[in-house]
PDB file of N, CA, C and O in Angstrom:
ATOM      1  N   ARG A   1       1.566  42.801  16.661  1.00  0.00           N
ATOM      2  CA  ARG A   1       0.602  41.653  16.229  1.00  0.00           C
ATOM      3  C   ARG A   1       1.041  41.257  14.906  1.00  0.00           C
ATOM      4  O   ARG A   1       1.301  41.910  13.895  1.00  0.00           O
ATOM      5  N   LEU A   2       1.063  39.622  15.260  1.00  0.00           N
ATOM      6  CA  LEU A   2       1.424  38.619  14.497  1.00  0.00           C
ATOM      7  C   LEU A   2       0.792  38.311  13.402  1.00  0.00           C
ATOM      8  O   LEU A   2       0.131  37.365  13.829  1.00  0.00           O
ATOM      9  N   HIS A   3       0.488  38.417  12.237  1.00  0.00           N
ATOM     10  CA  HIS A   3       0.067  37.527  11.216  1.00  0.00           C
ATOM     11  C   HIS A   3       0.537  36.588  10.630  1.00  0.00           C
ATOM     12  O   HIS A   3       1.610  36.887  10.106  1.00  0.00           O
ATOM     13  N   ALA A   4       0.066  35.017  10.380  1.00  0.00           N
ATOM     14  CA  ALA A   4       0.814  34.320   9.650  1.00  0.00           C
ATOM     15  C   ALA A   4      -0.083  32.939   9.135  1.00  0.00           C
ATOM     16  O   ALA A   4      -1.065  32.745   9.851  1.00  0.00           O
ATOM     17  N   ASP A   5       0.081  32.007   8.081  1.00  0.00           N
ATOM     18  CA  ASP A   5      -0.708  31.560   7.663  1.00  0.00           C
ATOM     19  C   ASP A   5      -0.480  30.058   8.237  1.00  0.00           C
ATOM     20  O   ASP A   5       0.404  29.799   9.053  1.00  0.00           O
ATOM     21  N   LYS A   6      -1.507  28.971   7.641  1.00  0.00           N
ATOM     22  CA  LYS A   6      -1.488  27.755   8.488  1.00  0.00           C
ATOM     23  C   LYS A   6      -0.090  27.058   8.681  1.00  0.00           C
ATOM     24  O   LYS A   6       0.093  26.227   9.570  1.00  0.00           O
ATOM     25  N   ALA A   7       1.022  27.502   7.664  1.00  0.00           N
ATOM     26  CA  ALA A   7       2.204  27.032   8.225  1.00  0.00           C
ATOM     27  C   ALA A   7       3.061  27.026   9.553  1.00  0.00           C
ATOM     28  O   ALA A   7       4.042  26.387   9.935  1.00  0.00           O
ATOM     29  N   TYR A   8       2.308  27.962  10.059  1.00  0.00           N
ATOM     30  CA  TYR A   8       2.935  28.706  11.326  1.00  0.00           C
ATOM     31  C   TYR A   8       2.126  28.011  12.470  1.00  0.00           C
ATOM     32  O   TYR A   8       2.605  28.129  13.597  1.00  0.00           O
ATOM     33  N   ASP A   9       0.784  27.193  12.314  1.00  0.00           N
ATOM     34  CA  ASP A   9       0.235  26.772  13.309  1.00  0.00           C
ATOM     35  C   ASP A   9       0.793  25.642  14.059  1.00  0.00           C
ATOM     36  O   ASP A   9       0.111  24.633  13.880  1.00  0.00           O
ATOM     37  N   VAL A  10       1.912  25.439  14.928  1.00  0.00           N
ATOM     38  CA  VAL A  10       2.156  24.593  15.792  1.00  0.00           C
ATOM     39  C   VAL A  10       2.065  25.200  16.866  1.00  0.00           C
ATOM     40  O   VAL A  10       1.967  26.427  16.853  1.00  0.00           O
ATOM     41  N   PRO A  11       2.077  24.404  18.191  1.00  0.00           N
ATOM     42  CA  PRO A  11       1.622  24.621  19.447  1.00  0.00           C
ATOM     43  C   PRO A  11       2.747  25.312  19.862  1.00  0.00           C
ATOM     44  O   PRO A  11       2.439  26.335  20.474  1.00  0.00           O
ATOM     45  N   HIS A  12       4.367  25.065  19.717  1.00  0.00           N
ATOM     46  CA  HIS A  12       5.201  25.525  20.724  1.00  0.00           C
ATOM     47  C   HIS A  12       5.849  26.941  19.629  1.00  0.00           C
ATOM     48  O   HIS A  12       6.980  27.414  19.522  1.00  0.00           O
ATOM     49  N   LEU A  13       4.806  27.212  19.089  1.00  0.00           N
ATOM     50  CA  LEU A  13       5.442  28.668  18.339  1.00  0.00           C
ATOM     51  C   LEU A  13       4.226  29.573  18.850  1.00  0.00           C
ATOM     52  O   LEU A  13       4.430  30.770  19.052  1.00  0.00           O
ATOM     53  N   ARG A  14       2.984  29.022  19.058  1.00  0.00           N
ATOM     54  CA  ARG A  14       2.018  30.039  19.978  1.00  0.00           C
ATOM     55  C   ARG A  14       2.531  30.408  21.759  1.00  0.00           C
ATOM     56  O   ARG A  14       2.509  31.377  22.519  1.00  0.00           O
ATOM     57  N   GLN A  15       2.907  29.177  21.785  1.00  0.00           N
ATOM     58  CA  GLN A  15       3.658  29.243  23.267  1.00  0.00           C
ATOM     59  C   GLN A  15       4.600  29.906  23.311  1.00  0.00           C
ATOM     60  O   GLN A  15       4.795  30.340  24.446  1.00  0.00           O
ATOM     61  N   TRP A  16       5.362  30.230  22.540  1.00  0.00           N
ATOM     62  CA  TRP A  16       6.675  30.974  22.772  1.00  0.00           C
ATOM     63  C   TRP A  16       6.196  32.264  22.390  1.00  0.00           C
ATOM     64  O   TRP A  16       6.837  33.208  22.853  1.00  0.00           O
ATOM     65  N   LEU A  17       5.219  32.532  21.653  1.00  0.00           N
ATOM     66  CA  LEU A  17       5.165  34.178  21.156  1.00  0.00           C
ATOM     67  C   LEU A  17       4.120  34.690  22.269  1.00  0.00           C
ATOM     68  O   LEU A  17       3.938  35.885  22.499  1.00  0.00           O
ATOM     69  N   TRP A  18       3.437  33.612  22.951  1.00  0.00           N
ATOM     70  CA  TRP A  18       2.728  34.004  24.083  1.00  0.00           C
ATOM     71  C   TRP A  18       3.411  34.465  25.307  1.00  0.00           C
ATOM     72  O   TRP A  18       2.958  35.204  26.181  1.00  0.00           O
ATOM     73  N   GLY A  19       4.545  33.925  25.233  1.00  0.00           N
ATOM     74  CA  GLY A  19       5.496  34.176  26.438  1.00  0.00           C
ATOM     75  C   GLY A  19       6.406  35.429  25.963  1.00  0.00           C
ATOM     76  O   GLY A  19       6.985  36.109  26.810  1.00  0.00           O
ATOM     77  N   LYS A  20       6.509  35.701  24.631  1.00  0.00           N
ATOM     78  CA  LYS A  20       7.049  37.215  24.731  1.00  0.00           C
ATOM     79  C   LYS A  20       5.807  38.159  24.857  1.00  0.00           C
ATOM     80  O   LYS A  20       6.173  39.326  24.716  1.00  0.00           O
ATOM     81  N   HIS A  21       4.637  38.061  25.047  1.00  0.00           N
ATOM     82  CA  HIS A  21       3.767  39.054  24.964  1.00  0.00           C
ATOM     83  C   HIS A  21       2.946  39.745  23.688  1.00  0.00           C
ATOM     84  O   HIS A  21       2.291  40.788  23.673  1.00  0.00           O
ATOM     85  N   ILE A  22       3.262  38.630  22.448  1.00  0.00           N
ATOM     86  CA  ILE A  22       3.019  38.993  21.284  1.00  0.00           C
ATOM     87  C   ILE A  22       1.458  38.412  20.708  1.00  0.00           C
ATOM     88  O   ILE A  22       1.114  37.239  20.854  1.00  0.00           O
ATOM     89  N   SER A  23       0.869  39.135  20.244  1.00  0.00           N
ATOM     90  CA  SER A  23      -0.973  38.375  20.216  1.00  0.00           C
ATOM     91  C   SER A  23      -0.562  38.119  18.558  1.00  0.00           C
ATOM     92  O   SER A  23       0.256  38.631  17.794  1.00  0.00           O
ATOM     93  N   VAL A  24      -1.463  37.175  18.458  1.00  0.00           N
ATOM     94  CA  VAL A  24      -0.960  36.464  17.326  1.00  0.00           C
ATOM     95  C   VAL A  24      -2.488  36.322  16.499  1.00  0.00           C
ATOM     96  O   VAL A  24      -3.583  36.397  17.055  1.00  0.00           O
ATOM     97  N   ARG A  25      -2.282  36.128  15.225  1.00  0.00           N
ATOM     98  CA  ARG A  25      -3.632  35.606  14.349  1.00  0.00           C
ATOM     99  C   ARG A  25      -3.123  34.587  13.500  1.00  0.00           C
ATOM    100  O   ARG A  25      -2.958  34.898  12.320  1.00  0.00           O
ATOM    101  N   ILE A  26      -2.866  33.536  13.828  1.00  0.00           N
ATOM    102  CA  ILE A  26      -2.597  32.487  12.667  1.00  0.00           C
ATOM    103  C   ILE A  26      -4.252  31.416  12.514  1.00  0.00           C
ATOM    104  O   ILE A  26      -5.041  30.940  13.331  1.00  0.00           O
ATOM    105  N   ALA A  27      -4.153  31.428  11.171  1.00  0.00           N
ATOM    106  CA  ALA A  27      -5.238  30.487  11.165  1.00  0.00           C
ATOM    107  C   ALA A  27      -4.534  29.084  11.209  1.00  0.00           C
ATOM    108  O   ALA A  27      -3.435  28.586  10.967  1.00  0.00           O
ATOM    109  N   ARG A  28      -5.888  28.694  11.693  1.00  0.00           N
ATOM    110  CA  ARG A  28      -5.853  27.378  12.433  1.00  0.00           C
ATOM    111  C   ARG A  28      -5.910  26.067  10.800  1.00  0.00           C
ATOM    112  O   ARG A  28      -6.635  26.043   9.805  1.00  0.00           O
ATOM    113  N   LYS A  29      -4.971  25.336  11.183  1.00  0.00           N
ATOM    114  CA  LYS A  29      -5.235  24.112  10.174  1.00  0.00           C
ATOM    115  C   LYS A  29      -6.815  23.120  10.535  1.00  0.00           C
ATOM    116  O   LYS A  29      -7.306  22.620  11.548  1.00  0.00           O
ATOM    117  N   GLY A  30      -7.182  23.207   9.137  1.00  0.00           N
ATOM    118  CA  GLY A  30      -8.752  22.566   9.204  1.00  0.00           C
ATOM    119  C   GLY A  30      -9.612  23.394   9.627  1.00  0.00           C
ATOM    120  O   GLY A  30     -10.728  22.879   9.680  1.00  0.00           O
ATOM    121  N   VAL A  31      -9.581  24.466   9.956  1.00  0.00           N
ATOM    122  CA  VAL A  31     -10.633  24.962  10.653  1.00  0.00           C
ATOM    123  C   VAL A  31     -10.879  26.312   9.849  1.00  0.00           C
ATOM    124  O   VAL A  31     -11.952  26.453   9.263  1.00  0.00           O
ATOM    125  N   GLU A  32      -9.893  27.325   9.807  1.00  0.00           N
ATOM    126  CA  GLU A  32      -9.866  28.607   9.074  1.00  0.00           C
ATOM    127  C   GLU A  32      -9.368  28.670   7.782  1.00  0.00           C
ATOM    128  O   GLU A  32      -8.487  27.859   7.496  1.00  0.00           O
ATOM    129  N   SER A  33      -9.781  29.545   6.845  1.00  0.00           N
ATOM    130  CA  SER A  33      -9.073  29.958   5.633  1.00  0.00           C
ATOM    131  C   SER A  33      -7.855  30.911   6.080  1.00  0.00           C
ATOM    132  O   SER A  33      -7.837  31.672   7.048  1.00  0.00           O
ATOM    133  N   SER A  34      -7.021  30.720   5.300  1.00  0.00           N
ATOM    134  CA  SER A  34      -6.086  31.816   5.567  1.00  0.00           C
ATOM    135  C   SER A  34      -6.202  32.806   4.425  1.00  0.00           C
ATOM    136  O   SER A  34      -5.117  33.321   4.156  1.00  0.00           O
ATOM    137  N   GLU A  35      -7.264  33.233   3.646  1.00  0.00           N
ATOM    138  CA  GLU A  35      -7.359  34.047   2.833  1.00  0.00           C
ATOM    139  C   GLU A  35      -7.513  35.260   3.544  1.00  0.00           C
ATOM    140  O   GLU A  35      -6.989  36.340   3.271  1.00  0.00           O
ATOM    141  N   ARG A  36      -8.392  34.951   4.620  1.00  0.00           N
ATOM    142  CA  ARG A  36      -8.705  36.340   5.561  1.00  0.00           C
ATOM    143  C   ARG A  36      -7.296  37.132   6.005  1.00  0.00           C
ATOM    144  O   ARG A  36      -7.306  38.340   6.242  1.00  0.00           O
ATOM    145  N   LEU A  37      -6.288  36.453   6.075  1.00  0.00           N
ATOM    146  CA  LEU A  37      -4.791  37.022   6.505  1.00  0.00           C
ATOM    147  C   LEU A  37      -3.993  37.692   5.584  1.00  0.00           C
ATOM    148  O   LEU A  37      -2.866  38.139   5.794  1.00  0.00           O
ATOM    149  N   GLY A  38      -4.588  37.736   4.626  1.00  0.00           N
ATOM    150  CA  GLY A  38      -4.019  37.995   3.120  1.00  0.00           C
ATOM    151  C   GLY A  38      -4.088  39.723   3.100  1.00  0.00           C
ATOM    152  O   GLY A  38      -3.139  40.422   2.743  1.00  0.00           O
ATOM    153  N   ARG A  39      -5.133  40.139   3.462  1.00  0.00           N
ATOM    154  CA  ARG A  39      -5.150  41.671   3.580  1.00  0.00           C
ATOM    155  C   ARG A  39      -4.144  42.138   4.646  1.00  0.00           C
ATOM    156  O   ARG A  39      -3.872  43.324   4.462  1.00  0.00           O
ATOM    157  N   HIS A  40      -3.637  41.719   5.476  1.00  0.00           N
ATOM    158  CA  HIS A  40      -2.486  42.445   6.563  1.00  0.00           C
ATOM    159  C   HIS A  40      -1.049  41.684   5.770  1.00  0.00           C
ATOM    160  O   HIS A  40       0.023  42.265   5.937  1.00  0.00           O
ATOM    161  N   ARG A  41      -1.060  40.829   5.209  1.00  0.00           N
ATOM    162  CA  ARG A  41       0.210  39.927   4.776  1.00  0.00           C
ATOM    163  C   ARG A  41       0.782  40.734   3.511  1.00  0.00           C
ATOM    164  O   ARG A  41       1.998  40.794   3.330  1.00  0.00           O
ATOM    165  N   TRP A  42      -0.124  41.350   2.645  1.00  0.00           N
ATOM    166  CA  TRP A  42       0.280  41.620   1.401  1.00  0.00           C
ATOM    167  C   TRP A  42       1.316  43.346   1.724  1.00  0.00           C
ATOM    168  O   TRP A  42       2.191  43.856   1.024  1.00  0.00           O
ATOM    169  N   VAL A  43       0.872  43.692   2.701  1.00  0.00           N
ATOM    170  CA  VAL A  43       1.706  44.922   2.605  1.00  0.00           C
ATOM    171  C   VAL A  43       3.083  44.476   3.483  1.00  0.00           C
ATOM    172  O   VAL A  43       3.961  45.338   3.485  1.00  0.00           O
ATOM    173  N   ILE A  44       3.324  43.463   4.092  1.00  0.00           N
ATOM    174  CA  ILE A  44       5.021  43.021   4.188  1.00  0.00           C
ATOM    175  C   ILE A  44       5.408  42.689   3.115  1.00  0.00           C
ATOM    176  O   ILE A  44       6.321  43.351   2.621  1.00  0.00           O
ATOM    177  N   GLU A  45       4.818  41.480   2.328  1.00  0.00           N
ATOM    178  CA  GLU A  45       5.095  41.181   1.084  1.00  0.00           C
ATOM    179  C   GLU A  45       5.758  42.332   0.066  1.00  0.00           C
ATOM    180  O   GLU A  45       6.794  42.260  -0.595  1.00  0.00           O
ATOM    181  N   ARG A  46       4.770  43.438   0.183  1.00  0.00           N
ATOM    182  CA  ARG A  46       5.277  44.393  -0.823  1.00  0.00           C
ATOM    183  C   ARG A  46       6.305  45.256  -0.587  1.00  0.00           C
ATOM    184  O   ARG A  46       7.116  45.632  -1.433  1.00  0.00           O
ATOM    185  N   THR A  47       6.265  45.653   0.864  1.00  0.00           N
ATOM    186  CA  THR A  47       7.718  46.263   1.189  1.00  0.00           C
ATOM    187  C   THR A  47       8.901  45.432   1.030  1.00  0.00           C
ATOM    188  O   THR A  47       9.985  45.996   0.886  1.00  0.00           O
ATOM    189  N   MET A  48       8.823  44.035   1.038  1.00  0.00           N
ATOM    190  CA  MET A  48       9.638  42.889   0.828  1.00  0.00           C
ATOM    191  C   MET A  48      10.286  43.193  -0.660  1.00  0.00           C
ATOM    192  O   MET A  48      11.496  43.331  -0.839  1.00  0.00           O
ATOM    193  N   SER A  49       9.519  43.257  -1.456  1.00  0.00           N
ATOM    194  CA  SER A  49       9.736  43.647  -3.186  1.00  0.00           C
ATOM    195  C   SER A  49      10.268  44.517  -3.359  1.00  0.00           C
ATOM    196  O   SER A  49      11.189  44.528  -4.176  1.00  0.00           O
ATOM    197  N   TRP A  50       9.798  45.943  -2.444  1.00  0.00           N
ATOM    198  CA  TRP A  50      10.505  47.285  -2.604  1.00  0.00           C
ATOM    199  C   TRP A  50      12.142  47.174  -2.216  1.00  0.00           C
ATOM    200  O   TRP A  50      13.088  47.721  -2.784  1.00  0.00           O
ATOM    201  N   LEU A  51      12.147  46.233  -0.995  1.00  0.00           N
ATOM    202  CA  LEU A  51      13.546  46.390  -0.746  1.00  0.00           C
ATOM    203  C   LEU A  51      14.546  45.363  -1.779  1.00  0.00           C
ATOM    204  O   LEU A  51      15.761  45.515  -1.909  1.00  0.00           O
ATOM    205  N   THR A  52      13.808  44.413  -2.390  1.00  0.00           N
ATOM    206  CA  THR A  52      14.717  43.693  -3.187  1.00  0.00           C
ATOM    207  C   THR A  52      15.287  44.244  -4.426  1.00  0.00           C
ATOM    208  O   THR A  52      15.933  43.595  -5.249  1.00  0.00           O
ATOM    209  N   GLY A  53      14.992  45.507  -4.492  1.00  0.00           N
ATOM    210  CA  GLY A  53      15.306  46.348  -5.486  1.00  0.00           C
ATOM    211  C   GLY A  53      16.771  47.052  -5.312  1.00  0.00           C
ATOM    212  O   GLY A  53      17.516  47.373  -6.238  1.00  0.00           O
ATOM    213  N   TYR A  54      16.982  47.196  -4.096  1.00  0.00           N
ATOM    214  CA  TYR A  54      18.565  47.488  -3.630  1.00  0.00           C
ATOM    215  C   TYR A  54      19.296  46.171  -3.695  1.00  0.00           C
ATOM    216  O   TYR A  54      19.255  45.352  -2.777  1.00  0.00           O
ATOM    217  N   HIS A  55      20.044  45.980  -4.945  1.00  0.00           N
ATOM    218  CA  HIS A  55      21.026  44.710  -5.026  1.00  0.00           C
ATOM    219  C   HIS A  55      22.110  44.662  -4.051  1.00  0.00           C
ATOM    220  O   HIS A  55      22.886  43.708  -3.986  1.00  0.00           O
ATOM    221  N   ARG A  56      22.174  45.793  -3.215  1.00  0.00           N
ATOM    222  CA  ARG A  56      23.289  45.116  -2.270  1.00  0.00           C
ATOM    223  C   ARG A  56      22.514  44.437  -1.337  1.00  0.00           C
ATOM    224  O   ARG A  56      22.758  43.240  -1.185  1.00  0.00           O
ATOM    225  N   LEU A  57      21.585  44.981  -0.645  1.00  0.00           N
ATOM    226  CA  LEU A  57      20.623  44.011   0.023  1.00  0.00           C
ATOM    227  C   LEU A  57      20.533  42.677  -0.292  1.00  0.00           C
ATOM    228  O   LEU A  57      20.720  41.746   0.492  1.00  0.00           O
ATOM    229  N   ASN A  58      20.193  42.588  -1.663  1.00  0.00           N
ATOM    230  CA  ASN A  58      19.511  41.241  -2.201  1.00  0.00           C
ATOM    231  C   ASN A  58      20.613  40.399  -1.970  1.00  0.00           C
ATOM    232  O   ASN A  58      20.156  39.274  -1.771  1.00  0.00           O
ATOM    233  N   HIS A  59      21.832  40.391  -1.899  1.00  0.00           N
ATOM    234  CA  HIS A  59      22.991  39.261  -2.059  1.00  0.00           C
ATOM    235  C   HIS A  59      23.789  39.308  -0.923  1.00  0.00           C
ATOM    236  O   HIS A  59      24.716  38.508  -0.803  1.00  0.00           O
ATOM    237  N   ARG A  60      23.503  40.306   0.093  1.00  0.00           N
ATOM    238  CA  ARG A  60      23.876  40.287   0.997  1.00  0.00           C
ATOM    239  C   ARG A  60      25.699  40.235   0.960  1.00  0.00           C
ATOM    240  O   ARG A  60      26.463  39.334   1.308  1.00  0.00           O
ATOM    241  N   TYR A  61      25.939  41.429   0.461  1.00  0.00           N
ATOM    242  CA  TYR A  61      27.415  41.738   0.083  1.00  0.00           C
ATOM    243  C   TYR A  61      28.024  41.665   1.712  1.00  0.00           C
ATOM    244  O   TYR A  61      29.024  41.027   2.043  1.00  0.00           O
ATOM    245  N   GLU A  62      27.307  42.341   2.470  1.00  0.00           N
ATOM    246  CA  GLU A  62      28.133  42.953   3.773  1.00  0.00           C
ATOM    247  C   GLU A  62      28.635  41.974   4.687  1.00  0.00           C
ATOM    248  O   GLU A  62      27.689  41.250   4.998  1.00  0.00           O
ATOM    249  N   ARG A  63      29.566  41.657   5.194  1.00  0.00           N
ATOM    250  CA  ARG A  63      30.009  40.599   6.056  1.00  0.00           C
ATOM    251  C   ARG A  63      29.437  41.211   7.486  1.00  0.00           C
ATOM    252  O   ARG A  63      28.774  40.349   8.062  1.00  0.00           O
ATOM    253  N   HIS A  64      29.493  42.222   8.081  1.00  0.00           N
ATOM    254  CA  HIS A  64      29.128  42.630   9.214  1.00  0.00           C
ATOM    255  C   HIS A  64      27.646  43.190   9.073  1.00  0.00           C
ATOM    256  O   HIS A  64      27.170  43.930   8.212  1.00  0.00           O
ATOM    257  N   PRO A  65      27.037  42.570  10.253  1.00  0.00           N
ATOM    258  CA  PRO A  65      25.591  42.650  10.514  1.00  0.00           C
ATOM    259  C   PRO A  65      25.268  44.464  10.342  1.00  0.00           C
ATOM    260  O   PRO A  65      24.600  45.060   9.497  1.00  0.00           O
ATOM    261  N   ARG A  66      26.060  44.981  11.532  1.00  0.00           N
ATOM    262  CA  ARG A  66      25.834  46.306  11.667  1.00  0.00           C
ATOM    263  C   ARG A  66      25.654  47.115   9.962  1.00  0.00           C
ATOM    264  O   ARG A  66      24.781  47.907   9.607  1.00  0.00           O
ATOM    265  N   ASN A  67      26.694  46.623   9.249  1.00  0.00           N
ATOM    266  CA  ASN A  67      26.871  47.600   7.914  1.00  0.00           C
ATOM    267  C   ASN A  67      25.255  47.060   6.935  1.00  0.00           C
ATOM    268  O   ASN A  67      24.517  47.747   6.227  1.00  0.00           O
ATOM    269  N   TYR A  68      25.190  45.712   7.265  1.00  0.00           N
ATOM    270  CA  TYR A  68      23.751  45.273   6.169  1.00  0.00           C
ATOM    271  C   TYR A  68      22.614  45.874   6.919  1.00  0.00           C
ATOM    272  O   TYR A  68      21.590  45.955   6.240  1.00  0.00           O
ATOM    273  N   LEU A  69      22.504  46.397   8.358  1.00  0.00           N
ATOM    274  CA  LEU A  69      21.400  46.741   8.674  1.00  0.00           C
ATOM    275  C   LEU A  69      21.499  48.370   8.638  1.00  0.00           C
ATOM    276  O   LEU A  69      20.472  48.940   9.008  1.00  0.00           O
ATOM    277  N   ALA A  70      22.334  49.004   8.338  1.00  0.00           N
ATOM    278  CA  ALA A  70      22.744  50.136   7.842  1.00  0.00           C
ATOM    279  C   ALA A  70      22.226  50.593   6.642  1.00  0.00           C
ATOM    280  O   ALA A  70      21.627  51.666   6.573  1.00  0.00           O
ATOM    281  N   PHE A  71      22.413  49.845   5.662  1.00  0.00           N
ATOM    282  CA  PHE A  71      22.147  49.637   4.126  1.00  0.00           C
ATOM    283  C   PHE A  71      20.617  49.442   4.147  1.00  0.00           C
ATOM    284  O   PHE A  71      19.927  50.063   3.338  1.00  0.00           O
ATOM    285  N   LEU A  72      20.155  48.742   4.896  1.00  0.00           N
ATOM    286  CA  LEU A  72      18.533  48.281   5.311  1.00  0.00           C
ATOM    287  C   LEU A  72      17.744  49.392   5.413  1.00  0.00           C
ATOM    288  O   LEU A  72      16.914  49.695   4.556  1.00  0.00           O
ATOM    289  N   GLY A  73      18.048  50.300   6.862  1.00  0.00           N
ATOM    290  CA  GLY A  73      17.691  51.357   7.265  1.00  0.00           C
ATOM    291  C   GLY A  73      17.595  52.640   6.138  1.00  0.00           C
ATOM    292  O   GLY A  73      16.761  53.545   6.124  1.00  0.00           O
ATOM    293  N   LEU A  74      18.632  52.430   5.282  1.00  0.00           N
ATOM    294  CA  LEU A  74      19.009  53.504   4.338  1.00  0.00           C
ATOM    295  C   LEU A  74      17.972  53.213   3.182  1.00  0.00           C
ATOM    296  O   LEU A  74      17.256  54.129   2.776  1.00  0.00           O
ATOM    297  N   ALA A  75      17.892  51.972   2.664  1.00  0.00           N
ATOM    298  CA  ALA A  75      16.807  51.435   1.613  1.00  0.00           C
ATOM    299  C   ALA A  75      15.535  51.635   2.484  1.00  0.00           C
ATOM    300  O   ALA A  75      14.843  52.318   1.729  1.00  0.00           O
ATOM    301  N   ALA A  76      15.153  51.538   3.081  1.00  0.00           N
ATOM    302  CA  ALA A  76      13.740  51.700   3.948  1.00  0.00           C
ATOM    303  C   ALA A  76      13.548  53.492   3.670  1.00  0.00           C
ATOM    304  O   ALA A  76      12.628  54.094   3.114  1.00  0.00           O
ATOM    305  N   ALA A  77      14.687  53.953   4.240  1.00  0.00           N
ATOM    306  CA  ALA A  77      14.122  55.377   4.549  1.00  0.00           C
ATOM    307  C   ALA A  77      13.796  55.860   2.579  1.00  0.00           C
ATOM    308  O   ALA A  77      12.896  56.585   2.155  1.00  0.00           O
ATOM    309  N   LEU A  78      14.824  55.181   1.813  1.00  0.00           N
ATOM    310  CA  LEU A  78      14.609  55.694   0.295  1.00  0.00           C
ATOM    311  C   LEU A  78      13.128  55.284  -0.223  1.00  0.00           C
ATOM    312  O   LEU A  78      12.329  55.952  -0.879  1.00  0.00           O
ATOM    313  N   CYS A  79      13.021  53.924   0.304  1.00  0.00           N
ATOM    314  CA  CYS A  79      11.556  53.585  -0.108  1.00  0.00           C
ATOM    315  C   CYS A  79      10.544  54.442   0.447  1.00  0.00           C
ATOM    316  O   CYS A  79       9.529  54.631  -0.223  1.00  0.00           O
ATOM    317  N   CYS A  80      10.670  55.001   1.596  1.00  0.00           N
ATOM    318  CA  CYS A  80       9.574  55.965   2.117  1.00  0.00           C
ATOM    319  C   CYS A  80       9.185  57.045   1.619  1.00  0.00           C
ATOM    320  O   CYS A  80       8.056  57.492   1.421  1.00  0.00           O
ATOM    321  N   TYR A  81      10.753  57.657   1.320  1.00  0.00           N
ATOM    322  CA  TYR A  81      10.845  59.118   0.558  1.00  0.00           C
ATOM    323  C   TYR A  81      10.610  59.093  -0.516  1.00  0.00           C
ATOM    324  O   TYR A  81      10.370  60.196  -1.007  1.00  0.00           O
ATOM    325  N   LYS A  82      10.542  57.753  -1.547  1.00  0.00           N
ATOM    326  CA  LYS A  82       9.600  57.740  -3.146  1.00  0.00           C
ATOM    327  C   LYS A  82       8.448  57.999  -2.937  1.00  0.00           C
ATOM    328  O   LYS A  82       7.770  58.896  -3.438  1.00  0.00           O
ATOM    329  N   ARG A  83       8.049  56.902  -1.871  1.00  0.00           N
ATOM    330  CA  ARG A  83       6.387  56.922  -1.524  1.00  0.00           C
ATOM    331  C   ARG A  83       5.661  58.669  -1.309  1.00  0.00           C
ATOM    332  O   ARG A  83       4.858  59.415  -1.869  1.00  0.00           O
ATOM    333  N   LEU A  84       6.413  58.648  -0.326  1.00  0.00           N
ATOM    334  CA  LEU A  84       6.234  60.510   0.056  1.00  0.00           C
ATOM    335  C   LEU A  84       6.001  61.401  -1.184  1.00  0.00           C
ATOM    336  O   LEU A  84       5.040  62.136  -1.411  1.00  0.00           O
ATOM    337  N   ILE A  85       7.126  61.162  -1.951  1.00  0.00           N
ATOM    338  CA  ILE A  85       7.055  62.140  -3.082  1.00  0.00           C
ATOM    339  C   ILE A  85       6.090  61.597  -4.178  1.00  0.00           C
ATOM    340  O   ILE A  85       5.846  62.365  -5.108  1.00  0.00           O
ATOM    341  N   ARG A  86       5.440  60.213  -4.180  1.00  0.00           N
ATOM    342  CA  ARG A  86       4.555  59.951  -5.233  1.00  0.00           C
ATOM    343  C   ARG A  86       3.219  60.577  -4.544  1.00  0.00           C
ATOM    344  O   ARG A  86       2.401  61.121  -5.285  1.00  0.00           O
ATOM    345  N   LEU A  87       3.036  60.528  -3.473  1.00  0.00           N
ATOM    346  CA  LEU A  87       1.856  60.783  -2.705  1.00  0.00           C
ATOM    347  C   LEU A  87       1.450  62.390  -2.924  1.00  0.00           C
ATOM    348  O   LEU A  87       0.276  62.713  -3.107  1.00  0.00           O
ATOM    349  N   THR A  88       2.373  63.218  -2.891  1.00  0.00           N
ATOM    350  CA  THR A  88       2.718  64.498  -2.546  1.00  0.00           C
ATOM    351  C   THR A  88       2.613  65.060  -3.776  1.00  0.00           C
ATOM    352  O   THR A  88       2.114  66.175  -3.629  1.00  0.00           O
ATOM    353  N   THR A  89       2.856  64.815  -5.005  1.00  0.00           N
ATOM    354  CA  THR A  89       2.898  65.488  -6.387  1.00  0.00           C
ATOM    355  C   THR A  89       1.480  64.747  -6.935  1.00  0.00           C
ATOM    356  O   THR A  89       1.060  64.980  -8.068  1.00  0.00           O
TER     357      THR A  89
END
């Protein structure tokens, strides 16, 4: 499920997502407040801020996408490990 703010409320984007069988929750311009979407979006924003702590990912030093994705997976695993350690101690 995709949660987005009013900036993504365009018909062709909704149509494209519908064609890919992705359910959407996009605030409509002039109708809904995007504040209710914030409780879902902050999880993504928090995770992205954790990943920007790894400087090799921040500046995109790697030329090959497979290397970048490998470092991204490693950073995500480290973030999960750190979170698990914090929750269990």
